[in-house]
VOBADREN-50558 format. One record per residue: residue number from 1; x, y, z of N, C-alpha, C in turn; chain; residue in three letters. Coordinates in nm, 3 decimals. Each point is the difference from the previous one (the first is absolute). Example, Ala and Ser with C-alpha at 12.3 -4.5 7.8 and 13.67 -1.06 7.14 Angstrom:
residues 2
[1, [1.319, -0.569, 0.780], [-0.089, 0.119, 0.000], [0.090, 0.120, 0.000], 'A', 'Ala'];
[2, [-0.035, 0.105, -0.072], [0.082, 0.119, 0.006], [-0.077, 0.109, 0.073], 'A', 'Ser'];
end
This chain:
residues 175
[1, [8.097, 1.854, -5.721], [0.030, 0.136, 0.003], [0.080, 0.032, -0.113], 'A', 'Met'];
[2, [0.007, 0.142, -0.036], [0.056, 0.056, -0.115], [0.080, 0.080, 0.036], 'A', 'Ile'];
[3, [0.138, 0.022, -0.044], [0.108, 0.080, 0.048], [0.012, 0.072, -0.138], 'A', 'Thr'];
[4, [-0.009, 0.159, 0.037], [0.045, 0.095, -0.114], [0.139, 0.045, 0.018], 'A', 'Val'];
[5, [0.076, -0.012, -0.080], [0.143, 0.024, 0.016], [0.040, 0.122, -0.099], 'A', 'Ile'];
[6, [0.025, 0.130, 0.072], [0.031, 0.126, -0.045], [0.155, -0.021, -0.046], 'A', 'Cys'];
[7, [0.020, 0.003, -0.137], [0.140, -0.036, -0.045], [0.088, 0.097, -0.027], 'A', 'Gly'];
[8, [-0.006, 0.111, 0.078], [0.076, 0.116, -0.030], [0.045, 0.039, 0.154], 'A', 'Thr'];
[9, [0.132, 0.053, 0.005], [0.070, 0.065, 0.136], [-0.014, 0.133, -0.023], 'A', 'Asn'];
[10, [-0.076, 0.074, -0.100], [-0.021, 0.130, 0.008], [-0.115, 0.067, 0.102], 'A', 'Arg'];
[11, [0.054, 0.092, 0.069], [-0.103, 0.037, 0.106], [-0.114, 0.093, -0.091], 'A', 'Asn'];
[12, [-0.137, 0.004, 0.049], [-0.088, 0.063, -0.056], [-0.008, -0.011, -0.144], 'A', 'Asn'];
[13, [-0.039, -0.138, -0.046], [-0.003, -0.013, -0.131], [-0.135, -0.027, -0.053], 'A', 'Ser'];
[14, [-0.035, -0.033, -0.136], [-0.108, -0.016, -0.067], [-0.039, -0.152, 0.032], 'A', 'Tyr'];
[15, [0.111, -0.080, 0.018], [-0.023, -0.127, -0.004], [-0.070, -0.032, 0.153], 'A', 'Thr'];
[16, [0.057, 0.072, 0.101], [-0.045, -0.024, 0.135], [-0.176, 0.037, -0.015], 'A', 'Arg'];
[17, [-0.031, 0.096, -0.066], [-0.108, 0.032, 0.004], [-0.093, -0.096, -0.069], 'A', 'Val'];
[18, [0.032, -0.068, -0.099], [-0.065, -0.109, -0.062], [-0.003, -0.103, 0.077], 'A', 'Val'];
[19, [0.104, -0.050, 0.086], [-0.010, -0.109, 0.113], [-0.115, 0.023, 0.092], 'A', 'Cys'];
[20, [-0.012, 0.116, 0.069], [-0.077, 0.059, 0.082], [-0.151, 0.000, -0.046], 'A', 'Glu'];
[21, [-0.013, 0.038, -0.149], [-0.126, -0.016, -0.033], [-0.058, -0.144, -0.026], 'A', 'His'];
[22, [0.096, -0.110, -0.040], [-0.031, -0.120, -0.017], [-0.032, -0.067, 0.142], 'A', 'Leu'];
[23, [0.068, 0.038, 0.101], [-0.022, -0.037, 0.127], [-0.108, 0.015, 0.054], 'A', 'Gln'];
[24, [-0.053, 0.134, -0.031], [-0.126, 0.059, 0.048], [-0.123, -0.077, -0.082], 'A', 'Lys'];
[25, [0.016, -0.028, -0.130], [-0.102, -0.077, -0.068], [-0.017, -0.137, 0.041], 'A', 'Met'];
[26, [0.108, -0.082, 0.039], [0.022, -0.115, 0.061], [-0.062, -0.003, 0.133], 'A', 'Leu'];
[27, [0.004, 0.078, 0.094], [-0.041, 0.019, 0.133], [-0.156, 0.031, -0.005], 'A', 'Lys'];
[28, [-0.054, 0.073, -0.093], [-0.139, 0.028, -0.054], [-0.091, -0.135, -0.035], 'A', 'Met'];
[29, [0.085, -0.087, -0.066], [-0.053, -0.114, -0.011], [0.016, -0.094, 0.102], 'A', 'Lys'];
[30, [0.050, 0.027, 0.098], [0.026, -0.103, 0.123], [0.096, -0.083, -0.033], 'A', 'Gly'];
[31, [0.096, 0.008, -0.096], [0.089, -0.084, -0.017], [0.138, 0.038, 0.090], 'A', 'Ile'];
[32, [0.024, -0.101, 0.086], [0.108, 0.041, 0.074], [0.146, 0.026, -0.079], 'A', 'Pro'];
[33, [0.092, 0.108, 0.015], [0.100, 0.050, -0.074], [0.109, 0.075, 0.105], 'A', 'Cys'];
[34, [0.114, -0.013, -0.064], [0.122, 0.061, 0.080], [0.070, 0.076, -0.117], 'A', 'Glu'];
[35, [0.064, 0.104, 0.030], [0.078, 0.070, -0.061], [0.134, 0.009, 0.027], 'A', 'Leu'];
[36, [0.117, -0.051, -0.078], [0.099, 0.009, 0.017], [0.091, 0.132, -0.081], 'A', 'Val'];
[37, [0.059, 0.081, 0.051], [0.062, 0.119, -0.066], [0.149, -0.036, -0.017], 'A', 'Asp'];
[38, [0.081, -0.013, -0.101], [0.129, -0.057, 0.000], [0.078, 0.118, 0.075], 'A', 'Val'];
[39, [-0.041, 0.135, 0.003], [0.077, 0.101, 0.044], [0.011, -0.012, 0.151], 'A', 'Ser'];
[40, [-0.120, -0.074, 0.063], [0.010, -0.021, 0.127], [0.078, -0.123, 0.072], 'A', 'Glu'];
[41, [0.064, -0.072, -0.098], [0.072, -0.120, 0.029], [0.096, 0.012, 0.093], 'A', 'Leu'];
[42, [0.058, -0.045, 0.094], [0.136, 0.020, 0.070], [0.110, 0.038, -0.087], 'A', 'Pro'];
[43, [0.067, 0.085, 0.060], [0.116, 0.058, -0.120], [0.098, -0.119, -0.029], 'A', 'Met'];
[44, [0.018, -0.091, 0.079], [0.092, -0.115, -0.039], [-0.049, -0.112, -0.034], 'A', 'Asp'];
[45, [-0.122, -0.013, -0.054], [-0.078, -0.110, -0.054], [0.084, -0.090, -0.108], 'A', 'Phe'];
[46, [0.052, 0.082, -0.069], [0.064, -0.042, -0.127], [0.117, -0.102, 0.037], 'A', 'Tyr'];
[47, [0.071, 0.035, 0.132], [0.095, -0.117, 0.040], [-0.031, -0.079, 0.098], 'A', 'Val'];
[48, [-0.083, 0.055, 0.090], [-0.053, -0.067, 0.114], [-0.138, -0.055, -0.041], 'A', 'Asn'];
[49, [0.005, -0.117, -0.051], [-0.128, -0.061, -0.035], [0.018, -0.150, -0.004], 'A', 'Asn'];
[50, [-0.091, -0.075, -0.031], [-0.003, -0.137, 0.027], [0.072, -0.064, -0.107], 'A', 'Glu'];
[51, [0.021, 0.052, -0.124], [0.070, -0.064, -0.102], [0.137, 0.012, 0.038], 'A', 'Val'];
[52, [0.066, 0.089, 0.053], [0.128, -0.021, 0.069], [-0.002, -0.043, 0.133], 'A', 'Tyr'];
[53, [-0.087, -0.045, 0.059], [-0.004, -0.061, 0.109], [0.020, 0.046, 0.142], 'A', 'Gly'];
[54, [-0.040, 0.139, -0.027], [0.018, 0.103, 0.137], [-0.115, 0.099, -0.014], 'A', 'Asn'];
[55, [-0.118, -0.050, 0.005], [-0.113, 0.091, -0.018], [-0.007, 0.059, 0.169], 'A', 'Pro'];
[56, [-0.049, 0.125, -0.003], [-0.027, 0.069, 0.136], [-0.154, -0.051, 0.020], 'A', 'Thr'];
[57, [-0.018, 0.007, 0.140], [-0.120, -0.018, 0.044], [-0.134, 0.061, -0.068], 'A', 'Pro'];
[58, [0.023, 0.138, -0.013], [-0.090, 0.101, -0.067], [-0.037, -0.039, -0.134], 'A', 'Glu'];
[59, [0.123, -0.034, -0.079], [-0.028, -0.049, -0.129], [-0.073, -0.144, -0.027], 'A', 'Phe'];
[60, [0.037, -0.070, 0.082], [-0.076, -0.148, 0.010], [-0.133, 0.013, 0.045], 'A', 'Thr'];
[61, [-0.043, 0.085, 0.081], [-0.137, 0.024, 0.032], [-0.064, 0.063, -0.108], 'A', 'Ala'];
[62, [0.065, 0.097, -0.057], [-0.087, 0.058, -0.121], [-0.026, -0.107, -0.126], 'A', 'Leu'];
[63, [0.096, -0.082, -0.024], [-0.027, -0.122, -0.075], [-0.096, -0.095, 0.023], 'A', 'Leu'];
[64, [-0.002, -0.024, 0.125], [-0.097, -0.106, 0.065], [-0.136, 0.077, -0.007], 'A', 'Asp'];
[65, [-0.007, 0.113, 0.021], [-0.128, 0.057, 0.018], [-0.062, 0.054, -0.151], 'A', 'Arg'];
[66, [0.094, 0.043, -0.087], [-0.045, 0.053, -0.135], [0.028, -0.085, -0.109], 'A', 'Ser'];
[67, [0.078, -0.086, 0.001], [0.035, -0.079, -0.120], [-0.042, -0.147, 0.044], 'A', 'Ile'];
[68, [0.029, -0.062, 0.077], [-0.032, -0.153, 0.032], [-0.155, -0.015, 0.022], 'A', 'Ser'];
[69, [-0.057, 0.096, 0.053], [-0.143, -0.013, 0.052], [-0.081, 0.051, -0.117], 'A', 'Ser'];
[70, [0.058, 0.065, -0.118], [-0.082, 0.029, -0.102], [-0.020, -0.114, -0.119], 'A', 'Ser'];
[71, [-0.136, 0.007, -0.061], [0.002, -0.086, -0.128], [0.006, 0.088, -0.088], 'A', 'Asp'];
[72, [-0.028, 0.136, -0.014], [0.022, 0.051, -0.127], [0.082, 0.153, 0.033], 'A', 'Lys'];
[73, [0.066, 0.043, -0.107], [0.065, 0.103, -0.002], [-0.031, 0.090, -0.105], 'A', 'Phe'];
[74, [0.002, 0.142, 0.029], [0.001, 0.103, -0.115], [0.122, 0.077, 0.013], 'A', 'Val'];
[75, [0.073, 0.000, -0.112], [0.123, 0.070, -0.008], [-0.017, 0.139, -0.064], 'A', 'Phe'];
[76, [0.002, 0.102, 0.057], [-0.023, 0.100, -0.051], [0.139, 0.101, -0.038], 'A', 'Val'];
[77, [0.038, -0.008, -0.135], [0.137, 0.051, -0.034], [0.016, 0.119, -0.115], 'A', 'Thr'];
[78, [0.085, 0.115, 0.060], [0.013, 0.085, -0.091], [0.112, -0.066, -0.122], 'A', 'Pro'];
[79, [-0.006, 0.095, -0.085], [0.100, -0.045, -0.109], [0.130, 0.087, 0.039], 'A', 'Glu'];
[80, [0.119, -0.066, 0.005], [0.109, 0.038, 0.029], [0.108, -0.044, -0.111], 'A', 'Tyr'];
[81, [0.027, 0.074, -0.100], [0.112, -0.030, -0.079], [-0.022, -0.105, -0.094], 'A', 'Asn'];
[82, [-0.126, 0.014, -0.049], [-0.091, -0.103, -0.078], [-0.028, -0.134, 0.060], 'A', 'Gly'];
[83, [0.008, -0.022, 0.110], [-0.037, -0.114, 0.104], [-0.076, 0.015, 0.127], 'A', 'Ser'];
[84, [0.011, -0.065, 0.067], [-0.056, 0.005, 0.149], [0.110, 0.039, 0.095], 'A', 'Phe'];
[85, [-0.015, 0.056, 0.123], [0.120, 0.072, 0.084], [0.066, -0.142, 0.040], 'A', 'Pro'];
[86, [0.140, 0.024, 0.017], [0.110, -0.103, 0.048], [-0.066, -0.016, 0.161], 'A', 'Gly'];
[87, [-0.026, 0.091, 0.066], [-0.050, -0.033, 0.130], [-0.085, -0.118, 0.018], 'A', 'Ile'];
[88, [-0.128, 0.003, -0.096], [-0.073, -0.106, -0.005], [0.055, -0.134, 0.005], 'A', 'Thr'];
[89, [0.084, -0.007, -0.122], [0.086, -0.126, -0.013], [0.080, -0.039, 0.106], 'A', 'Lys'];
[90, [0.055, 0.082, 0.082], [0.087, -0.017, 0.140], [-0.094, -0.068, 0.080], 'A', 'Thr'];
[91, [-0.130, 0.076, 0.005], [-0.078, -0.054, 0.110], [-0.042, -0.155, -0.035], 'A', 'Phe'];
[92, [-0.043, -0.028, -0.123], [-0.013, -0.128, -0.035], [0.104, -0.075, 0.024], 'A', 'Ile'];
[93, [0.118, 0.039, -0.033], [0.121, -0.092, 0.035], [0.041, -0.008, 0.136], 'A', 'Asp'];
[94, [-0.054, 0.062, 0.079], [0.027, -0.002, 0.146], [-0.071, -0.116, 0.077], 'A', 'Ser'];
[95, [-0.082, -0.074, -0.037], [-0.062, -0.121, 0.080], [-0.004, -0.086, -0.104], 'A', 'Phe'];
[96, [-0.025, -0.141, 0.081], [0.008, -0.121, -0.066], [-0.125, -0.002, -0.090], 'A', 'Leu'];
[97, [0.023, -0.055, -0.117], [-0.099, -0.020, -0.116], [-0.115, -0.071, 0.055], 'A', 'Pro'];
[98, [0.009, -0.095, 0.082], [-0.103, -0.087, 0.053], [-0.101, 0.089, 0.059], 'A', 'Ala'];
[99, [0.022, 0.107, 0.041], [-0.125, 0.095, 0.092], [-0.062, 0.046, -0.126], 'A', 'Arg'];
[100, [0.019, 0.003, -0.136], [-0.109, 0.039, -0.114], [-0.027, -0.094, -0.096], 'A', 'Ile'];
[101, [0.081, -0.113, -0.006], [-0.014, -0.101, -0.091], [-0.153, -0.043, -0.005], 'A', 'Arg'];
[102, [-0.046, 0.006, -0.134], [-0.146, -0.077, 0.006], [-0.111, 0.111, 0.017], 'A', 'Gly'];
[103, [0.041, 0.132, 0.040], [-0.113, 0.090, 0.063], [-0.031, 0.087, -0.130], 'A', 'Lys'];
[104, [-0.088, 0.075, 0.015], [-0.047, 0.086, -0.120], [0.042, 0.150, 0.024], 'A', 'Lys'];
[105, [0.008, 0.039, -0.140], [0.085, 0.135, 0.006], [-0.091, 0.102, -0.090], 'A', 'Ala'];
[106, [-0.031, 0.131, 0.021], [-0.050, 0.087, -0.115], [0.083, 0.106, 0.005], 'A', 'Ala'];
[107, [-0.003, 0.074, -0.098], [0.099, 0.120, -0.031], [-0.056, 0.131, -0.041], 'A', 'Leu'];
[108, [0.021, 0.099, 0.035], [-0.031, 0.146, -0.041], [0.108, 0.085, -0.028], 'A', 'Val'];
[109, [0.011, 0.071, -0.109], [0.097, 0.088, -0.047], [-0.019, 0.136, 0.011], 'A', 'Gly'];
[110, [0.099, 0.062, 0.026], [-0.028, 0.155, 0.010], [0.124, 0.067, -0.046], 'A', 'Val'];
[111, [-0.046, 0.101, -0.095], [0.102, 0.102, -0.052], [-0.031, 0.111, -0.049], 'A', 'Ser'];
[112, [0.088, 0.110, 0.006], [-0.041, 0.126, -0.063], [0.007, 0.011, -0.139], 'A', 'Ser'];
[113, [0.034, -0.109, -0.063], [0.024, -0.012, -0.166], [-0.114, -0.083, -0.020], 'A', 'Gly'];
[114, [0.001, -0.023, -0.137], [-0.122, -0.030, -0.072], [-0.038, -0.166, -0.005], 'A', 'Arg'];
[115, [0.118, -0.049, 0.085], [-0.026, -0.177, -0.021], [-0.042, -0.061, 0.136], 'A', 'Ala'];
[116, [-0.005, 0.088, 0.113], [-0.060, -0.051, 0.118], [0.071, -0.114, 0.034], 'A', 'Gly'];
[117, [0.153, 0.005, -0.013], [0.077, -0.118, 0.051], [-0.011, -0.147, -0.061], 'A', 'Asn'];
[118, [-0.059, 0.003, -0.115], [-0.031, -0.148, -0.056], [0.114, -0.083, -0.006], 'A', 'Leu'];
[119, [0.130, 0.060, -0.047], [0.123, -0.091, -0.015], [0.026, -0.023, 0.133], 'A', 'Arg'];
[120, [-0.005, 0.045, 0.094], [0.028, -0.023, 0.153], [-0.070, -0.102, 0.061], 'A', 'Gly'];
[121, [-0.138, -0.003, -0.052], [-0.102, -0.104, 0.025], [0.054, -0.123, -0.056], 'A', 'Met'];
[122, [0.050, 0.006, -0.126], [0.036, -0.129, -0.072], [0.122, -0.052, 0.084], 'A', 'Asp'];
[123, [0.109, 0.093, 0.030], [0.095, -0.057, 0.053], [-0.015, -0.068, 0.142], 'A', 'His'];
[124, [-0.101, 0.076, 0.069], [-0.062, -0.068, 0.154], [-0.054, -0.104, -0.031], 'A', 'Leu'];
[125, [-0.084, -0.020, -0.104], [-0.069, -0.117, -0.011], [0.090, -0.135, -0.012], 'A', 'Thr'];
[126, [0.089, 0.034, -0.081], [0.125, -0.104, -0.044], [0.058, -0.047, 0.139], 'A', 'Gly'];
[127, [0.034, 0.091, 0.093], [0.038, -0.027, 0.112], [-0.084, -0.095, 0.091], 'A', 'Val'];
[128, [-0.119, 0.048, 0.016], [-0.128, -0.087, 0.068], [0.001, -0.120, -0.066], 'A', 'Leu'];
[129, [-0.035, -0.017, -0.120], [-0.034, -0.121, -0.071], [0.157, -0.097, 0.041], 'A', 'Asn'];
[130, [0.106, 0.048, -0.008], [0.111, -0.081, 0.051], [-0.016, -0.064, 0.135], 'A', 'Tyr'];
[131, [-0.047, 0.067, 0.084], [-0.035, -0.024, 0.144], [-0.145, -0.089, 0.008], 'A', 'Leu'];
[132, [-0.022, -0.030, -0.099], [-0.130, -0.090, -0.006], [-0.115, 0.052, 0.057], 'A', 'Asn'];
[133, [-0.016, 0.162, -0.035], [-0.125, 0.068, 0.044], [-0.107, -0.015, -0.112], 'A', 'Met'];
[134, [-0.130, 0.006, 0.025], [-0.097, 0.035, -0.090], [-0.021, 0.137, -0.030], 'A', 'Ile'];
[135, [0.023, 0.051, -0.135], [-0.017, 0.160, 0.018], [-0.147, 0.022, -0.091], 'A', 'Val'];
[136, [-0.057, 0.096, 0.048], [-0.131, 0.032, -0.075], [0.042, 0.069, -0.128], 'A', 'Leu'];
[137, [-0.057, -0.023, -0.092], [0.027, 0.043, -0.149], [-0.032, 0.153, -0.019], 'A', 'Pro'];
[138, [-0.102, 0.027, 0.082], [-0.032, 0.148, -0.021], [0.067, 0.095, 0.100], 'A', 'Phe'];
[139, [0.069, 0.089, -0.051], [0.080, 0.070, 0.060], [0.012, 0.142, -0.015], 'A', 'Lys'];
[140, [-0.099, 0.073, 0.060], [-0.002, 0.151, -0.017], [0.109, 0.074, -0.019], 'A', 'Pro'];
[141, [0.013, 0.075, -0.089], [0.113, 0.086, -0.025], [-0.026, 0.172, 0.030], 'A', 'Ala'];
[142, [0.025, 0.058, 0.088], [-0.052, 0.126, 0.017], [0.111, 0.083, -0.045], 'A', 'Ile'];
[143, [-0.007, 0.057, -0.116], [0.068, 0.100, -0.096], [-0.037, 0.140, 0.079], 'A', 'Ala'];
[144, [0.098, 0.066, -0.034], [-0.030, 0.162, 0.010], [-0.043, 0.030, 0.152], 'A', 'His'];
[145, [0.026, -0.084, 0.101], [-0.018, 0.008, 0.144], [-0.009, 0.123, 0.071], 'A', 'Cys'];
[146, [0.093, 0.092, -0.071], [-0.003, 0.121, 0.069], [-0.100, 0.091, -0.041], 'A', 'Asn'];
[147, [-0.081, -0.046, -0.102], [-0.125, 0.092, -0.034], [-0.120, -0.067, 0.070], 'A', 'His'];
[148, [0.000, -0.146, 0.039], [-0.108, -0.073, 0.051], [-0.026, 0.001, 0.164], 'A', 'Leu'];
[149, [0.128, 0.042, 0.036], [0.011, -0.051, 0.158], [0.029, 0.141, 0.095], 'A', 'Ile'];
[150, [-0.071, 0.050, 0.095], [0.025, 0.098, 0.082], [0.102, -0.032, 0.123], 'A', 'Asp'];
[151, [0.115, 0.046, -0.002], [0.089, -0.057, 0.121], [-0.060, 0.086, 0.114], 'A', 'Leu'];
[152, [-0.050, 0.107, 0.000], [-0.042, 0.100, 0.116], [-0.097, -0.081, 0.074], 'A', 'Asp'];
[153, [-0.118, -0.025, -0.098], [-0.127, -0.077, 0.055], [0.029, -0.140, 0.037], 'A', 'Ser'];
[154, [0.099, -0.064, -0.086], [0.013, -0.160, 0.003], [-0.094, -0.062, -0.061], 'A', 'Arg'];
[155, [-0.083, 0.056, -0.125], [-0.085, -0.071, -0.051], [0.024, 0.000, -0.145], 'A', 'Thr'];
[156, [-0.066, -0.105, -0.076], [0.006, 0.014, -0.143], [-0.137, 0.072, -0.057], 'A', 'Ile'];
[157, [0.032, 0.085, -0.075], [-0.097, 0.076, -0.034], [-0.067, -0.017, -0.150], 'A', 'Gln'];
[158, [0.051, -0.110, -0.043], [-0.041, -0.045, -0.130], [-0.101, -0.102, -0.006], 'A', 'Asp'];
[159, [-0.137, 0.019, -0.043], [-0.086, -0.094, 0.009], [0.027, -0.130, -0.081], 'A', 'Ala'];
[160, [0.079, 0.018, -0.116], [0.024, -0.132, -0.071], [0.081, -0.084, 0.061], 'A', 'Lys'];
[161, [0.102, 0.069, 0.081], [0.095, -0.088, 0.076], [-0.059, -0.053, 0.120], 'A', 'Thr'];
[162, [-0.098, 0.075, 0.055], [-0.063, -0.080, 0.122], [-0.067, -0.106, -0.059], 'A', 'Gln'];
[163, [-0.073, 0.005, -0.115], [-0.101, -0.103, -0.056], [0.116, -0.123, -0.042], 'A', 'Ser'];
[164, [0.103, 0.037, -0.035], [0.122, -0.105, -0.027], [0.036, -0.084, 0.095], 'A', 'Leu'];
[165, [0.034, 0.073, 0.138], [0.018, -0.055, 0.107], [-0.111, -0.103, 0.064], 'A', 'Leu'];
[166, [-0.125, 0.038, -0.026], [-0.113, -0.064, 0.041], [-0.015, -0.130, -0.066], 'A', 'Asp'];
[167, [0.045, 0.003, -0.121], [-0.020, -0.122, -0.102], [0.129, -0.093, 0.071], 'A', 'Asp'];
[168, [0.111, 0.068, 0.030], [0.118, -0.090, 0.038], [-0.040, -0.080, 0.125], 'A', 'Phe'];
[169, [-0.063, 0.085, 0.104], [-0.056, -0.062, 0.120], [-0.064, -0.112, -0.017], 'A', 'Ile'];
[170, [-0.110, -0.004, -0.088], [-0.075, -0.105, -0.027], [0.066, -0.130, -0.079], 'A', 'Thr'];
[171, [0.083, 0.039, -0.068], [0.081, -0.099, -0.068], [0.096, -0.075, 0.106], 'A', 'Gln'];
[172, [0.057, 0.088, 0.089], [0.095, -0.036, 0.114], [-0.085, -0.086, 0.081], 'A', 'Leu'];
[173, [-0.117, 0.024, 0.020], [-0.110, -0.095, 0.090], [0.000, -0.143, -0.049], 'A', 'Glu'];
[174, [0.004, 0.003, -0.112], [-0.038, -0.123, -0.100], [0.110, -0.076, -0.023], 'A', 'Ala'];
[175, [0.113, 0.054, 0.042], [0.136, -0.073, -0.034], [0.017, -0.099, 0.115], 'A', 'Leu'];
end
């Protein structure tokens, strides 16, 4: 199974639209997938988790279903202050590293600027490598997302971006 992680706690985000698009693509290929949106995590997950020794049953169930049972992860992260969002790092820090050690990850960056969160994906790659995850070298950087994604229809309207994500899914399958 593949878990797509929406790495922002902003509501109605471009990042979430990309996650939904990837999830649809995976399901169309018959690949089991799950979507974890960090904005939907329990409000107290950062203190009530297994690292601190007091996880809630709800959070443990989410980790069992979406993290432990996955072979691959897709982290879709926007650019926040020249990196990836702190909420994504907090989520990773909230469970024991053994849940993801040795598994595979792929990254997609999203930004309204010109770099598509390249620097943030480099930072996140460093964190995931530290946790002994294998990270796909191909990392689509969706720059100027505000011109390519329509929030009202929740669609990616740019053919080149759609093609880029098709290539990404192909490489993810081979990972």
